[in-house]
C-alpha positions as CSV (number, residue, x, y, z in Angstrom):
1,M,-24.8,7.9,-22.6
2,Y,-24.0,9.8,-19.4
3,Q,-21.7,12.8,-19.6
4,Q,-20.1,14.0,-16.4
5,I,-20.6,17.5,-15.1
6,I,-18.2,19.0,-12.6
7,D,-20.4,21.8,-11.1
8,P,-23.9,20.4,-10.6
9,V,-24.7,22.4,-7.4
10,G,-25.8,25.8,-8.5
11,S,-23.0,25.9,-11.2
12,S,-20.6,26.4,-8.3
13,L,-17.4,24.3,-8.2
14,G,-16.9,25.0,-4.5
15,W,-20.3,23.9,-3.4
16,S,-20.2,21.0,-5.8
17,A,-16.9,19.8,-4.4
18,L,-18.3,20.0,-0.8
19,V,-21.2,17.8,-1.7
20,A,-19.0,15.4,-3.7
21,A,-16.8,15.0,-0.7
22,L,-19.6,13.9,1.6
23,P,-19.3,10.1,1.0
24,L,-15.6,10.2,1.9
25,L,-16.0,12.5,4.8
26,V,-18.7,10.3,6.3
27,L,-16.6,7.2,5.7
28,F,-13.6,8.6,7.5
29,V,-15.7,10.1,10.4
30,L,-17.4,6.7,10.9
31,L,-14.0,4.9,10.9
32,G,-11.9,7.4,12.9
33,V,-14.5,9.1,15.2
34,A,-17.6,7.0,15.6
35,R,-15.6,3.8,15.5
36,V,-18.2,2.0,13.3
37,R,-17.1,-1.4,12.0
38,A,-15.3,-0.9,8.7
39,W,-17.6,-3.1,6.6
40,L,-20.7,-1.1,7.8
41,A,-18.9,2.2,7.3
42,A,-18.0,1.2,3.7
43,L,-21.6,0.2,2.9
44,I,-22.9,3.5,4.4
45,G,-20.4,5.5,2.4
46,L,-21.3,3.5,-0.7
47,A,-25.0,4.2,-0.2
48,L,-24.3,7.9,0.2
49,S,-22.2,8.0,-2.9
50,L,-25.0,6.5,-4.9
51,V,-27.5,9.1,-3.5
52,V,-25.1,11.9,-4.6
53,A,-24.4,10.4,-8.0
54,V,-28.1,9.9,-8.8
55,G,-29.7,12.8,-6.9
56,V,-27.1,15.5,-7.4
57,Y,-25.1,14.6,-10.5
58,G,-28.1,13.2,-12.4
59,M,-26.4,9.9,-13.2
60,P,-28.9,7.2,-14.4
61,T,-29.7,4.8,-11.5
62,G,-28.8,1.8,-13.5
63,Q,-25.4,3.1,-14.5
64,A,-24.7,4.2,-10.9
65,F,-25.3,0.7,-9.6
66,N,-23.3,-0.8,-12.5
67,S,-20.4,1.4,-11.5
68,A,-20.7,0.0,-8.0
69,A,-20.7,-3.5,-9.4
70,E,-17.6,-2.9,-11.4
71,G,-15.8,-1.5,-8.3
72,A,-16.9,-4.5,-6.2
73,A,-15.6,-6.9,-8.8
74,F,-12.3,-5.1,-8.8
75,G,-12.3,-5.4,-5.0
76,L,-12.6,-9.2,-5.3
77,F,-10.1,-9.4,-8.1
78,P,-7.3,-8.5,-7.9
79,A,-7.4,-7.0,-4.4
80,M,-8.9,-9.8,-2.3
81,W,-7.3,-12.4,-4.6
82,I,-3.9,-11.2,-3.5
83,V,-4.8,-11.1,0.2
84,V,-6.3,-14.5,0.3
85,N,-3.4,-16.2,-1.2
86,A,-0.8,-14.2,0.8
87,L,-2.5,-15.2,4.1
88,W,-2.9,-18.8,2.9
89,I,0.9,-19.0,2.7
90,Y,1.1,-17.6,6.2
91,R,-1.3,-20.1,7.6
92,M,0.7,-23.0,6.2
93,T,3.9,-21.7,7.7
94,V,2.1,-21.5,11.1
95,A,0.7,-25.0,10.8
96,S,4.1,-26.5,10.0
97,G,5.9,-24.6,12.8
98,H,8.2,-22.8,10.4
99,F,6.9,-19.4,11.3
100,D,8.6,-19.7,14.8
101,V,11.8,-20.8,13.0
102,L,11.5,-17.6,11.0
103,R,11.2,-15.5,14.1
104,R,14.2,-17.1,15.7
105,S,16.2,-16.6,12.5
106,F,15.5,-12.9,12.5
107,A,16.6,-12.8,16.1
108,R,19.9,-14.2,15.1
109,L,20.3,-11.3,12.6
110,S,19.6,-8.9,15.4
111,D,18.3,-9.6,18.9
112,D,16.7,-6.1,18.8
113,R,13.1,-6.2,17.7
114,R,13.1,-2.7,16.5
115,V,15.9,-3.4,14.0
116,Q,14.1,-6.6,13.0
117,G,10.9,-4.5,12.4
118,V,12.7,-2.0,10.2
119,L,14.3,-4.8,8.1
120,I,11.0,-6.6,7.6
121,A,8.6,-3.6,7.2
122,F,10.8,-1.2,5.3
123,C,13.4,-3.3,3.4
124,F,11.5,-6.5,2.7
125,G,8.3,-4.6,2.3
126,A,9.9,-2.3,-0.3
127,L,11.0,-5.3,-2.2
128,L,7.5,-6.8,-2.2
129,E,6.1,-3.4,-3.2
130,A,8.6,-3.2,-6.1
131,L,7.7,-6.6,-7.4
132,A,4.0,-6.9,-6.6
133,G,2.3,-4.0,-4.9
134,F,-1.5,-3.9,-4.6
135,G,-1.6,-4.8,-0.9
136,A,0.8,-7.8,-0.9
137,P,3.5,-6.0,1.1
138,V,1.1,-4.9,3.9
139,A,-0.5,-8.4,4.1
140,I,2.8,-10.3,4.2
141,C,4.9,-8.0,6.3
142,A,2.2,-7.6,8.9
143,V,2.1,-11.3,9.7
144,M,5.9,-11.4,9.7
145,L,6.0,-8.7,12.3
146,V,3.6,-10.6,14.4
147,A,6.0,-13.5,14.2
148,I,8.8,-11.5,15.8
149,G,6.5,-10.6,18.7
150,L,4.6,-7.5,17.9
151,K,1.0,-7.1,18.8
152,P,-1.4,-7.3,15.9
153,V,-2.4,-3.6,15.9
154,K,1.2,-2.4,16.1
155,A,2.3,-4.9,13.4
156,A,-0.4,-3.7,11.0
157,T,0.4,0.0,11.8
158,V,4.1,-0.4,11.1
159,A,3.5,-2.3,7.9
160,L,1.1,0.4,6.6
161,V,3.4,3.3,7.4
162,A,6.4,1.5,5.9
163,N,4.5,1.0,2.7
164,T,4.9,4.6,1.6
165,A,8.3,5.5,0.1
166,P,8.5,2.5,-2.3
167,V,4.9,3.0,-3.6
168,A,5.8,5.5,-6.3
169,Y,7.9,3.0,-8.2
170,G,6.0,-0.1,-7.0
171,A,4.8,-3.0,-9.2
172,V,7.9,-2.6,-11.4
173,G,7.5,1.2,-11.9
174,L,3.8,1.0,-12.9
175,P,2.6,4.2,-11.3
176,V,5.2,6.4,-13.0
177,I,4.8,4.6,-16.3
178,T,1.0,5.1,-16.1
179,L,1.6,8.8,-15.3
180,A,3.7,9.2,-18.4
181,R,1.0,7.6,-20.6
182,V,-1.9,9.7,-19.3
183,T,0.0,13.0,-19.3
184,G,2.1,12.6,-22.5
185,L,5.1,13.8,-20.6
186,P,8.5,12.1,-21.1
187,L,8.9,9.1,-18.8
188,G,12.5,10.0,-18.0
189,D,11.6,13.5,-16.8
190,L,8.7,12.2,-14.7
191,S,10.8,9.5,-13.1
192,A,13.6,12.0,-12.4
193,M,11.2,14.5,-10.8
194,T,9.5,11.9,-8.7
195,G,13.0,10.7,-7.7
196,R,13.6,14.2,-6.3
197,Q,10.6,14.1,-4.1
198,V,10.0,10.6,-2.8
199,P,13.5,9.9,-1.6
200,V,13.3,12.9,0.8
201,L,10.4,11.1,2.5
202,A,12.3,7.8,2.5
203,L,15.0,9.4,4.7
204,F,12.5,9.8,7.6
205,V,10.2,6.8,7.3
206,P,12.5,4.4,9.2
207,M,12.8,6.9,11.9
208,V,9.1,7.1,12.2
209,L,8.9,3.3,12.3
210,L,11.3,3.3,15.3
211,V,8.9,5.7,17.1
212,L,6.0,3.4,16.3
213,L,7.9,0.4,17.5
214,D,9.3,1.8,20.8
215,G,8.6,5.4,21.2
216,R,11.3,8.0,21.8
217,R,13.4,5.3,23.4
218,G,13.5,3.3,20.2
219,L,14.6,6.4,18.3
220,R,17.3,7.2,20.8
221,E,18.7,3.7,21.0
222,A,18.4,2.4,17.4
223,W,18.7,5.5,15.2
224,P,21.9,4.4,13.4
225,A,20.0,1.5,11.9
226,A,17.2,3.8,10.7
227,L,19.6,6.4,9.4
228,V,21.6,3.8,7.4
229,C,18.4,2.1,6.2
230,G,16.7,5.4,5.1
231,S,19.7,7.1,3.6
232,S,20.9,4.1,1.6
233,F,17.4,3.6,0.2
234,A,16.9,7.3,-0.6
235,V,20.3,7.7,-2.4
236,T,19.8,4.5,-4.4
237,Q,16.2,5.4,-5.3
238,F,17.3,8.8,-6.4
239,L,20.1,7.4,-8.6
240,M,18.0,4.7,-10.2
241,A,15.1,7.1,-10.8
242,N,17.4,9.6,-12.5
243,Y,19.9,7.4,-14.3
244,G,18.7,3.8,-14.3
245,P,15.7,1.8,-15.6
246,V,12.6,3.0,-13.9
247,E,11.3,-0.6,-13.5
248,L,14.3,-1.5,-11.3
249,T,14.2,1.6,-9.1
250,D,12.7,0.1,-5.9
251,I,14.1,-3.4,-6.4
252,V,17.7,-2.1,-6.3
253,A,16.9,0.4,-3.5
254,A,15.3,-2.3,-1.3
255,L,18.3,-4.7,-1.8
256,V,20.9,-2.0,-1.2
257,S,19.1,-0.8,1.9
258,A,18.8,-4.3,3.4
259,A,22.5,-5.0,2.6
260,A,23.5,-1.7,4.2
261,V,21.7,-2.5,7.5
262,L,23.2,-6.0,7.6
263,L,26.7,-4.6,7.1
264,L,26.0,-2.0,9.9
265,L,25.0,-4.9,12.3
266,R,28.5,-6.4,11.8
267,V,30.1,-3.3,13.6
268,W,27.2,-1.9,15.6
269,R,24.3,-3.2,17.7
270,P,21.9,-1.5,20.1
271,A,23.0,-1.7,23.7
272,P,22.0,-5.1,25.2
273,R,19.0,-5.1,27.5
274,D,17.7,-7.6,30.0
275,E,15.0,-10.1,29.0
276,Q,12.0,-8.0,30.0
277,D,13.3,-5.0,28.1
278,T,13.9,-6.9,24.9
279,V,10.2,-6.5,24.2
280,P,9.3,-3.1,22.8
281,H,7.6,-0.7,25.2
282,G,4.0,-1.6,25.8
283,E,4.3,-5.1,24.3
284,T,4.1,-8.6,25.9
285,A,6.8,-11.2,25.3
286,P,5.9,-13.5,22.4
287,A,5.2,-17.1,23.0
288,T,7.1,-19.8,21.1
289,G,3.8,-21.6,20.5
290,S,1.3,-21.0,17.8
291,V,0.8,-17.4,16.7
292,D,-2.3,-17.1,14.6
293,P,-3.4,-13.5,14.2
294,V,-5.4,-14.5,11.1
295,G,-7.4,-16.8,13.3
296,G,-8.5,-13.9,15.4
297,G,-5.9,-13.8,18.2
298,V,-2.6,-14.9,19.5
299,A,-2.5,-18.3,21.1
300,V,0.0,-18.0,24.0
301,R,2.1,-20.8,25.4
302,T,4.9,-20.8,27.9
303,R,8.2,-19.6,26.6
304,T,10.9,-22.3,26.3
305,P,14.3,-20.9,27.4
306,A,16.6,-20.5,24.5
307,Q,19.3,-22.5,26.2
308,H,17.0,-25.6,26.5
309,R,15.7,-25.5,22.9
310,P,17.8,-27.4,20.3
311,P,19.0,-25.1,17.6
312,D,17.1,-25.0,14.4
313,T,18.8,-27.0,11.7
314,R,20.0,-25.3,8.5
315,V,17.4,-27.3,6.5
316,E,14.6,-26.0,8.7
317,V,15.9,-22.4,8.5
318,V,16.0,-22.7,4.7
319,R,12.4,-24.0,4.7
320,A,11.3,-21.2,6.9
321,F,12.6,-18.6,4.5
322,A,11.6,-20.6,1.4
323,P,8.0,-19.3,1.0
324,Y,9.3,-15.7,0.9
325,A,12.2,-16.6,-1.4
326,V,9.8,-18.3,-3.7
327,I,7.5,-15.2,-3.7
328,V,10.4,-12.9,-4.6
329,L,11.7,-15.4,-7.2
330,L,8.3,-15.8,-8.9
331,F,7.6,-12.1,-9.0
332,S,11.1,-11.5,-10.4
333,V,10.5,-14.0,-13.1
334,V,7.1,-12.6,-14.2
335,S,8.7,-9.1,-14.3
336,I,11.1,-10.2,-17.0
337,P,9.8,-8.4,-20.2
338,A,9.5,-11.5,-22.3
339,V,7.6,-13.4,-19.6
340,A,5.4,-10.4,-18.8
341,R,4.5,-10.1,-22.5
342,A,3.6,-13.8,-22.6
343,L,1.4,-13.6,-19.5
344,A,-0.2,-10.4,-20.8
345,G,-1.4,-12.3,-23.8
346,T,-3.7,-14.2,-21.5
347,T,-5.3,-11.1,-20.1
348,T,-8.9,-10.4,-21.0
349,F,-10.3,-6.9,-21.5
350,F,-14.0,-6.1,-21.7
351,S,-16.3,-3.1,-21.4
352,W,-18.3,-3.4,-18.2
353,P,-22.0,-4.1,-19.2
354,G,-24.4,-1.2,-18.9
355,L,-21.9,1.5,-18.5
356,H,-21.7,4.3,-21.1
357,V,-19.9,7.3,-19.5
358,V,-17.8,10.1,-21.0
359,D,-16.1,12.9,-19.0
360,A,-16.9,16.6,-19.2
361,D,-14.9,16.9,-22.4
362,G,-16.8,14.0,-24.1
363,E,-13.9,11.5,-23.8
364,P,-14.7,7.9,-22.7
365,L,-13.4,7.0,-19.3
366,G,-10.6,4.4,-19.0
367,L,-12.4,2.8,-16.0
368,L,-15.1,1.5,-18.3
369,R,-12.8,-1.3,-19.4
370,F,-12.4,-4.1,-16.9
371,T,-9.0,-6.0,-16.9
372,F,-9.2,-9.7,-16.0
373,D,-5.5,-10.7,-15.8
374,W,-6.2,-14.1,-14.3
375,L,-2.8,-15.5,-15.0
376,A,-0.6,-12.3,-14.7
377,S,-2.2,-11.2,-11.5
378,G,-0.1,-10.9,-8.4
379,G,-2.7,-13.1,-6.6
380,T,-2.2,-15.9,-9.1
381,V,1.6,-15.6,-8.6
382,L,1.0,-16.0,-4.8
383,L,-1.3,-19.0,-5.4
384,V,1.5,-20.7,-7.3
385,A,3.9,-19.7,-4.5
386,G,1.5,-21.2,-2.0
387,I,1.5,-24.5,-3.9
388,V,5.3,-24.6,-3.9
389,T,5.3,-23.7,-0.2
390,A,3.0,-26.6,0.6
391,A,5.4,-28.9,-1.2
392,V,8.5,-27.4,0.4
393,L,7.0,-27.5,3.9
394,R,5.7,-31.0,3.3
395,I,2.1,-30.0,4.1
396,P,-0.4,-32.7,2.8
397,V,-3.0,-31.6,0.2
398,R,-5.8,-31.9,2.7
399,G,-4.0,-29.7,5.2
400,A,-3.3,-27.0,2.6
401,A,-7.0,-27.2,1.5
402,V,-8.2,-26.8,5.1
403,A,-5.9,-23.8,5.6
404,Y,-7.3,-22.2,2.4
405,G,-10.8,-22.7,3.6
406,R,-10.1,-21.2,7.0
407,T,-8.5,-18.2,5.3
408,L,-11.6,-17.6,3.2
409,H,-13.8,-17.8,6.2
410,Q,-11.7,-15.4,8.2
411,L,-11.6,-12.8,5.5
412,R,-15.3,-12.7,4.8
413,T,-15.9,-9.3,6.5
414,A,-12.7,-7.9,5.1
415,A,-14.0,-8.8,1.6
416,V,-17.2,-6.9,2.3
417,T,-15.1,-3.9,3.4
418,V,-12.8,-4.0,0.4
419,T,-15.6,-4.5,-2.2
420,G,-17.6,-1.7,-0.5
421,V,-14.8,0.8,-0.6
422,L,-13.9,0.0,-4.2
423,A,-17.6,0.2,-5.2
424,L,-17.7,3.6,-3.5
425,A,-14.6,4.8,-5.4
426,Y,-15.9,3.7,-8.8
427,V,-19.3,5.4,-8.2
428,M,-17.5,8.6,-7.3
429,N,-15.1,8.3,-10.3
430,M,-17.8,7.4,-12.8
431,S,-20.4,10.0,-11.7
432,G,-17.8,12.9,-11.7
433,Q,-17.6,13.5,-8.0
434,T,-13.8,12.8,-8.0
435,S,-13.3,15.1,-11.0
436,T,-15.2,17.9,-9.2
437,M,-12.9,17.7,-6.2
438,G,-9.8,17.6,-8.4
439,A,-10.9,20.6,-10.5
440,F,-11.7,22.5,-7.3
441,L,-8.1,22.0,-6.0
442,A,-6.7,22.7,-9.5
443,G,-8.3,26.2,-9.3
444,A,-5.8,27.3,-6.7
445,G,-3.8,29.2,-9.3
446,G,-0.3,30.1,-8.1
447,L,-0.8,28.1,-5.0
448,F,-1.6,24.9,-6.9
449,P,1.8,23.3,-6.4
450,L,1.2,23.6,-2.7
451,L,-2.0,21.4,-3.2
452,S,-0.8,19.1,-5.9
453,G,0.6,16.5,-3.5
454,L,-2.6,16.6,-1.6
455,L,-4.6,15.8,-4.7
456,G,-2.4,12.7,-5.3
457,W,-2.8,11.7,-1.7
458,F,-6.6,12.0,-2.0
459,G,-6.6,10.0,-5.2
460,T,-4.8,7.0,-3.6
461,A,-6.8,7.4,-0.4
462,V,-10.0,6.9,-2.4
463,T,-8.8,4.1,-4.8
464,G,-6.1,2.4,-2.7
465,S,-3.7,2.6,-5.7
466,D,-1.1,5.1,-6.7
467,T,-1.5,3.9,-10.3
468,S,-5.2,4.6,-10.2
469,S,-4.6,8.0,-8.6
470,N,-2.3,8.9,-11.5
471,S,-4.9,7.7,-14.0
472,L,-7.5,9.9,-12.4
473,F,-5.5,13.1,-11.8
474,G,-2.3,12.9,-13.8
475,A,-3.6,14.8,-16.8
476,L,-5.5,17.3,-14.6
477,Q,-2.2,18.0,-12.7
478,A,-0.3,18.7,-15.9
479,S,-3.0,20.9,-17.4
480,A,-3.5,22.9,-14.2
481,A,0.2,23.5,-13.9
482,E,0.4,24.8,-17.5
483,G,-2.6,27.1,-16.8
484,S,-1.0,28.5,-13.7
485,G,2.5,28.9,-15.2
486,H,4.3,26.0,-13.4
487,P,6.2,23.1,-14.9
488,P,3.8,20.2,-15.6
489,V,6.4,17.6,-14.7
490,L,6.6,19.1,-11.2
491,T,2.9,18.7,-10.3
492,A,2.4,15.5,-12.2
493,A,5.3,13.9,-10.2
494,A,3.8,15.4,-7.0
495,N,0.6,13.4,-7.8
496,T,2.7,10.2,-7.6
497,A,4.6,11.3,-4.5
498,G,1.4,12.4,-2.7
499,G,-0.3,9.1,-3.8
500,A,2.4,7.1,-2.0
501,L,1.4,8.8,1.3
502,G,-2.3,8.2,0.7
503,K,-1.9,4.5,0.6
504,M,-1.5,4.1,4.4
505,I,-5.0,5.6,5.1
506,S,-6.8,4.1,2.1
507,P,-9.7,2.1,3.5
508,Q,-8.9,-0.7,1.1
509,N,-5.4,-1.1,2.6
510,L,-6.6,-0.6,6.1
511,A,-8.9,-3.5,5.6
512,I,-6.0,-5.6,4.1
513,G,-3.7,-4.7,7.1
514,A,-6.4,-5.5,9.7
515,S,-7.5,-8.8,8.1
516,A,-3.8,-9.9,7.8
517,V,-3.5,-9.8,11.6
518,G,-6.9,-11.0,12.6
519,L,-8.4,-7.6,13.3
520,A,-11.1,-7.5,10.7
521,G,-13.7,-4.9,11.8
522,Q,-11.1,-2.8,13.7
523,E,-9.9,-0.8,10.7
524,G,-10.9,2.4,12.6
525,A,-8.3,1.7,15.2
526,L,-5.6,1.4,12.5
527,F,-6.9,4.5,10.8
528,R,-6.3,6.5,14.1
529,K,-2.9,5.0,14.5
530,V,-1.6,6.0,11.0
531,L,-3.4,9.4,10.9
532,A,-0.5,11.0,12.9
533,A,2.1,9.8,10.3
534,T,-0.1,11.1,7.5
535,A,-0.5,14.5,9.3
536,I,3.3,14.8,9.4
537,F,4.3,13.6,5.9
538,V,1.6,15.2,3.8
539,P,2.2,18.8,4.8
540,F,6.0,18.2,4.5
541,L,5.6,17.0,0.9
542,C,3.3,19.8,0.0
543,L,5.8,22.3,1.3
544,L,8.6,20.6,-0.6
545,V,6.7,20.7,-3.9
546,Y,5.8,24.3,-3.4
547,L,9.4,25.3,-2.8
548,Q,10.3,23.4,-5.9
549,S,8.0,25.7,-7.8
550,T,9.8,28.7,-6.5
551,P,13.4,29.9,-7.0
552,V,14.3,28.4,-3.7
553,L,14.3,24.8,-5.0
554,A,13.5,25.3,-8.7
555,W,17.0,23.8,-9.5
556,M,15.6,20.4,-8.6
557,V,13.1,20.4,-11.5
558,P,14.6,18.7,-14.6
């Protein structure tokens, strides 16, 4: 049995936290500064985390490596299982030509690519996050953004930044529900408090997306769409979080937001621009031929003038949208309580072999139990959606199988990255390194609310999941708040809100975004792109939570 200690370096929590943070610091420096390929950076970070776990924390070598093995297994399932099947669907739509039909259909909704980008990345991405989560929105939206003509790097960046505001209530409210379980606080209070933090962020995310899509010009020319999109989402998310079922919060908010933008487009459109200006600043005009970012690049062919192309038939348009309609429908079905309970009955739980770990208080860690939800997993739902897609698009069995094989081949380095990052996270969590850093931040006393969002951000950055971040730090946030005289519901909710912002820089999600658009190995470039958005949103959230702990905004705490 290994019992965690939180101050192994000279009984000093500060020095111990510094040493514990080394694997993550090295990982992010390798990605963002040294520009080392992500899979290599992940393996170096993993090796360093093992050295710290064994050499500093005294964790038995066998248990340290078993922790890494469990994390790697989690990286393969469910993380990579979701990505593989999502990109398999994409490959089939490219092969059948329906991805180009989809692009032209979005152009008919709005001929402005910035508006299209907001609709896809924010509204549709929020719906996918609400139903599935765990990387599916980034993978699917990134390739859809490439379809409308964005370069792969920009498409992945926009998808990652957009995947923030809906994360707190993603996967049918799972992060907030998990937070209630680990803290013992009322679910209604936690949902309401989170709903008084995250919607404030949602107001500004579409504006940031416009800047990413087209710089200041995009914000100047298309701000009405971003304002309507963000405000309608924020208001609906607040109302549902405070007065509706927590499970439906993001589902309703995403649908209302999309409907509001479409209604706006009936009375307003950005000023028309000539052909060369319809492409966002810094982009090249998309070809109507094969667009295959997953295959490693964009195959460019000569543009066919719109007036010489026969219009897409209604049947072909329906088929182009069918894969995504099937995805939404299937995730909606499996979210029905009765269906969810039936599928949960097929889930297997088992203790990971060779791991016997308790925390500093002698309590067993929840991470010791591995969940194999082979039928209820989002990746399995996407596999079924892919089979239906093949039938709808009339792709022969051999063609679908070839597309699947090519997807597996293309994602081989991304799989190494994701499994390496998750292995690193599990070693840090099992050895006590993560708890050390959490306890260090919790020792801030009266300033703790200022740092509580940062702690949630850190948890998701490490694990790639807001749910996992709440499992790690939720109880710590509540107890630290009580010890410093602050409402536990405030800092616990801040853990979820901060975690939503940490998802865009999580190496796991960076790898998913990069692999989705054929940029496996270039995760460092994406990290540098999203770092500016993180640097804006995280301090803003920390200040908001701090003001909510003072008389200035204390009226917002339920």
